[in-house]
C-alpha positions, 0 to 999 in steps of 0.5 A: 703511580700517572693518574687517570688522563696522565700524558706521557709522551707524544709524538708529531710526524707529519700530518700525525700525532701519536699521545700515549695517555693514562687511563685506570692502570696503563698506559693507552696511544691515540693517534689524532690526523687532520681527518679524524683519529684512532684509539688503541683499544684495550681488553677487548672480548675477543683480543688479547691487547698489550698493556703499557705500564712505564714510558719513556721518550727519548728525543723522537722516540716513545718506548712503553712496556708492561707485563700482564699475566705471563705477557712481557710487553715492548714496544718503540715507536719512530716517526718517518717520512711515511708515517709510524712505526710500531715494533712491539714484542710480546714474550709470552710463556703461554698459549697466544692466540689472539695476541694483537692491537686494535685500534677503531676511529678513521684519518689514519691507517696500519700497514704491514710493512716488508718484515720477514722477521715479524710478519704481521696482518692488517684487518679493516672491519669498518673503523676497527683496525686490527693488526696481528702476528702471522700464523701459524704460531710456534708452541710457547714459550715464545716472542712474538714480535709485531712491526707495522706502521700508521700512516696519514 
């Protein structure tokens, strides 16, 4: 079992570096650029964010997965010429309102990708960026997919 502060994996992409760090009972991540840092937020009162307890790195690819309640989370992070591409899935047996990814900070920004299989919306308020599935959502059980990019 990792200890608080243990680094599970790191990749660099142009001017970005993503690092997955163990905190309490899961991996969280931060993305550092030359102008700032974005931190993925967990346990937000108004959203349900991914829980990652397993991490595997294969070269420049990161794979994370985990469970919380009836939710099973999995994601890959891949460096591209334009930034870091996240392909995230959440399998759930109950209502999925409020599921998403939340970042706080500056120096990089989340953008949507043209992908009809995983349409998302990105909302930015101050230093908070929220990525969530484009609704309406189907009835459970269902698998939600979020595909987005972080660019410098």
